[in-house]
C-alpha positions as CSV (number, residue, x, y, z in Angstrom):
1,M,11.0,3.7,-5.6
2,G,8.0,4.2,-7.9
3,A,4.4,4.9,-6.8
4,K,4.0,2.8,-3.6
5,T,1.9,3.7,-0.6
6,G,0.7,2.0,2.6
7,L,-1.3,4.8,4.4
8,L,-4.0,5.2,7.0
9,V,-5.3,8.6,8.0
10,F,-7.7,9.4,10.8
11,A,-9.2,12.9,10.5
12,D,-11.9,15.1,11.9
13,G,-13.5,15.7,8.5
14,D,-11.7,15.9,5.1
15,V,-8.0,15.0,5.4
16,P,-6.3,17.7,3.2
17,G,-7.5,20.6,5.4
18,P,-6.0,19.4,8.7
19,L,-2.8,18.3,7.0
20,R,-2.2,21.8,5.7
21,Q,-2.1,23.1,9.3
22,V,0.0,20.6,11.1
23,G,3.2,21.5,12.9
24,V,5.8,19.4,14.7
25,A,4.4,16.1,15.8
26,D,4.9,15.2,19.5
27,L,6.8,11.9,20.0
28,D,4.8,11.0,23.1
29,E,1.5,11.5,21.4
30,A,2.7,9.3,18.4
31,T,3.9,6.6,20.8
32,R,0.5,6.5,22.6
33,M,-1.3,6.3,19.3
34,M,1.0,3.4,18.2
35,R,0.3,1.4,21.4
36,R,-3.4,2.0,20.9
37,L,-3.4,0.9,17.3
38,Y,-1.0,-2.0,17.6
39,P,-2.2,-3.8,20.8
40,G,0.0,-6.6,22.0
41,C,2.9,-5.6,19.7
42,E,6.4,-4.5,20.9
43,I,6.9,-0.8,19.9
44,E,10.4,0.5,19.7
45,E,11.4,4.0,18.6
46,A,13.3,4.1,15.3
47,G,14.5,6.8,12.8
48,G,11.8,8.9,11.4
49,S,10.9,10.1,7.9
50,T,8.6,12.5,6.1
51,L,5.2,11.9,4.7
52,G,6.5,12.3,1.2
53,E,9.4,9.8,1.6
54,G,7.9,7.5,4.3
55,V,4.5,6.7,2.9
56,Y,5.9,3.3,1.9
57,P,8.2,2.4,4.8
58,P,10.5,-0.7,5.0
59,N,8.8,-3.9,6.2
60,G,8.6,-4.0,10.0
61,T,8.8,-0.2,10.3
62,T,6.0,2.2,10.8
63,Y,6.1,6.0,10.4
64,A,3.4,7.8,12.4
65,A,2.3,11.1,13.7
66,S,-0.5,12.5,15.8
67,W,-1.9,16.0,15.8
68,S,-5.1,17.6,16.9
69,G,-7.6,16.7,14.2
70,V,-5.5,14.2,12.2
71,E,-3.4,11.1,12.7
72,I,-1.2,9.3,10.2
73,I,0.1,5.7,10.0
74,C,2.4,4.6,7.2
75,D,2.8,0.8,7.2
76,Q,3.1,-2.0,4.6
77,R,0.7,-4.0,6.8
78,V,-2.3,-1.9,5.7
79,M,-1.6,-2.9,2.0
80,I,-4.4,-5.5,1.9
81,D,-6.3,-6.7,-1.2
82,F,-9.7,-6.3,0.4
83,P,-9.7,-2.9,2.2
84,S,-13.1,-3.8,3.7
85,R,-11.3,-6.4,5.8
86,L,-9.2,-3.9,7.6
87,P,-8.8,-5.1,11.2
88,G,-11.9,-4.1,13.2
89,H,-9.9,-2.4,16.0
90,L,-8.5,0.1,13.4
91,V,-12.0,0.9,12.1
92,A,-13.3,1.2,15.6
93,A,-10.6,3.7,16.4
94,S,-12.1,6.0,13.8
95,A,-15.4,6.4,15.6
96,G,-16.7,9.9,15.0
97,R,-14.0,10.6,12.4
98,R,-13.1,9.9,8.8
99,L,-10.7,7.0,8.0
100,V,-8.9,6.8,4.7
101,L,-6.8,3.9,3.5
102,H,-4.6,4.3,0.5
103,A,-2.4,1.6,-0.9
104,M,-0.7,1.0,-4.3
105,H,2.3,-0.8,-5.7
106,S,3.8,0.2,-9.0
107,V,5.5,-3.2,-9.6
108,V,2.1,-4.9,-10.2
109,D,0.0,-1.8,-11.0
110,W,-2.2,-2.5,-7.9
111,L,-4.3,0.1,-6.3
112,A,-6.6,0.0,-3.2
113,F,-8.3,2.8,-1.4
114,A,-11.2,3.0,1.1
115,V,-13.1,5.5,3.2
116,W,-15.0,5.1,6.4
117,E,-17.2,7.7,8.0
118,D,-17.8,7.2,11.7
119,G,-16.9,3.5,11.3
120,R,-19.1,2.9,8.3
121,L,-17.5,1.9,5.1
122,I,-18.8,4.1,2.3
123,R,-16.3,3.3,-0.5
124,S,-13.7,0.6,-1.2
125,L,-11.9,-0.2,-4.5
126,S,-9.1,-2.6,-5.1
127,L,-7.9,-3.6,-8.6
128,S,-4.9,-4.7,-10.7
129,P,-4.4,-5.9,-14.2
130,D,-3.5,-9.4,-13.0
131,H,-6.6,-9.9,-10.8
132,G,-9.1,-7.5,-12.3
133,I,-11.5,-5.8,-9.9
134,I,-10.8,-7.4,-6.5
135,E,-13.3,-5.3,-4.5
136,N,-15.7,-2.6,-5.5
137,I,-18.0,-1.4,-2.7
138,G,-20.1,1.8,-2.6
139,E,-20.6,4.6,-5.2
140,P,-17.6,6.0,-7.0
141,F,-16.3,9.3,-5.9
142,S,-16.3,12.2,-8.4
143,F,-12.6,11.9,-9.1
144,E,-13.2,8.4,-10.3
145,L,-15.9,9.2,-12.9
146,P,-13.7,10.1,-15.8
147,Y,-11.9,6.7,-15.5
148,W,-15.1,4.7,-15.4
149,A,-16.5,6.7,-18.3
150,G,-13.5,5.8,-20.5
151,D,-12.1,9.3,-20.6
152,R,-8.8,8.2,-19.1
153,P,-7.7,5.1,-21.0
154,A,-4.6,3.3,-20.0
155,D,-1.6,4.5,-22.0
156,V,0.7,1.4,-22.0
157,F,3.7,1.1,-24.4
158,P,5.1,-2.3,-25.4
159,W,8.7,-3.3,-25.1
160,P,10.7,-2.8,-28.4
161,G,10.0,-5.6,-30.8
162,E,6.9,-6.7,-29.0
163,E,3.3,-6.3,-30.1
164,E,1.1,-4.2,-28.0
165,E,-1.7,-6.1,-26.2
166,P,-4.8,-4.5,-24.8
167,Y,-4.4,-3.5,-21.2
168,A,-6.4,-5.7,-18.9
169,L,-8.3,-2.8,-17.3
170,P,-10.1,0.2,-18.9
171,F,-7.7,2.6,-17.2
172,H,-4.3,2.5,-15.4
173,P,-4.7,1.9,-11.6
174,L,-1.7,4.0,-10.7
175,E,-3.1,7.0,-12.5
176,L,-6.4,6.7,-10.6
177,G,-4.3,6.1,-7.5
178,E,-2.6,9.5,-7.8
179,D,-5.9,11.2,-8.2
180,A,-7.3,9.3,-5.3
181,L,-4.3,10.3,-3.1
182,R,-4.7,13.9,-4.0
183,A,-8.5,14.0,-3.5
184,L,-8.5,12.0,-0.3
185,C,-5.2,13.1,1.3
186,G,-4.2,16.3,-0.4
187,F,-0.8,15.2,-2.0
188,I,0.6,13.0,-4.7
189,R,3.5,10.6,-5.0
190,E,4.4,11.1,-8.7
191,G,3.4,13.7,-11.3
192,R,3.2,17.4,-11.3
193,P,2.2,19.0,-8.0
194,E,-0.4,21.7,-7.9
195,P,-0.2,24.9,-5.9
196,E,-2.9,23.8,-3.4
197,D,-1.3,20.4,-2.8
198,V,-0.1,19.5,0.7
199,D,3.7,19.7,1.0
200,A,4.2,16.1,2.1
201,D,8.0,16.4,2.2
202,S,7.7,19.1,5.0
203,I,5.6,16.9,7.3
204,E,7.8,15.0,9.7
205,L,6.8,11.5,10.9
206,H,8.2,9.5,13.8
207,G,9.6,6.1,13.2
208,F,8.8,2.8,15.1
209,R,9.8,-0.8,14.8
210,V,6.8,-2.9,15.4
211,T,7.1,-6.6,16.3
212,D,4.2,-8.9,16.8
213,P,5.2,-11.6,19.3
214,Q,2.5,-13.9,18.0
215,A,3.9,-13.9,14.4
216,P,6.3,-16.7,13.3
217,D,9.9,-15.7,14.0
218,T,12.3,-15.3,11.1
219,A,14.6,-18.1,12.3
220,G,11.7,-20.5,12.4
221,K,10.6,-19.5,8.9
222,D,14.2,-20.0,7.6
223,A,14.4,-23.4,9.2
224,E,11.1,-24.5,7.5
225,L,12.4,-23.2,4.2
226,R,15.6,-25.2,4.6
227,K,13.6,-28.4,5.4
228,A,11.5,-27.9,2.3
229,M,14.5,-27.5,0.1
230,E,16.1,-30.6,1.5
231,R,12.9,-32.6,0.7
232,M,13.0,-31.3,-2.9
233,G,16.3,-33.0,-3.6
234,P,18.8,-31.8,-6.3
235,P,17.5,-29.5,-9.0
236,R,16.2,-31.1,-12.3
237,I,17.4,-29.3,-15.4
238,Y,15.9,-29.6,-18.8
239,T,17.0,-28.7,-22.3
240,M,15.0,-28.6,-25.6
241,G,15.5,-31.7,-27.7
242,P,15.7,-31.7,-31.5
243,D,12.0,-32.5,-31.8
244,G,11.0,-29.7,-29.5
245,S,10.4,-32.0,-26.4
246,L,12.0,-31.3,-23.0
247,V,14.9,-33.6,-22.2
248,E,16.2,-33.9,-18.6
249,Q,19.9,-33.6,-18.3
250,D,22.2,-35.6,-16.0
251,S,23.4,-33.1,-13.3
252,L,26.9,-34.6,-13.8
253,E,27.0,-33.4,-17.4
254,I,26.3,-29.7,-16.4
């Protein structure tokens, strides 16, 4: 699966401490939390997962758990380019607590994380090689400093036969993402675990299917796609001519 996360954690203080002490999560508590954090959505119980495996759930599925002192939401919907634009009701739900957002996607080397204290954003970073630094708010945390100082340069290897091009960022976002996940949440997705890391595979999460009745339905989106394809007409196929120009082929010749 690669290094992918879509994670929100609400905690009374630093996250790793409470996570090391959690037991079995109560389903009723998790359901109440889901209804509070997804107002107006249809919430249906589904199969659960662990924090280690479920930190990047399938689209439309949320893994969640609630304990005294810490609550967890794993959902692709929190994977937003601008963490500072997290929906206001989610930030408001962290009043008096610490809120951590962590999101990364290995396919595009994208990373975003943010931290709020009592509803106040103190740090947000979002970046990828394709789009550069998307958001950078607040002072860097200590675990970030070696990256910004140039001590952790990106180690990117070219494909065989291709020349190496400079990486678009001074460091690799996913490497920083793992350090951010460990520092802010106490565990990692990839790499060598350390003795003090939280055992994310032992933390059970409940599963829920979440449907927003206000969102466009799948059938409607499929119908719009079919109409768009009909308006496009038959495909136009080109080949390279002797002089290097593009020559459109007659579809009957193919």
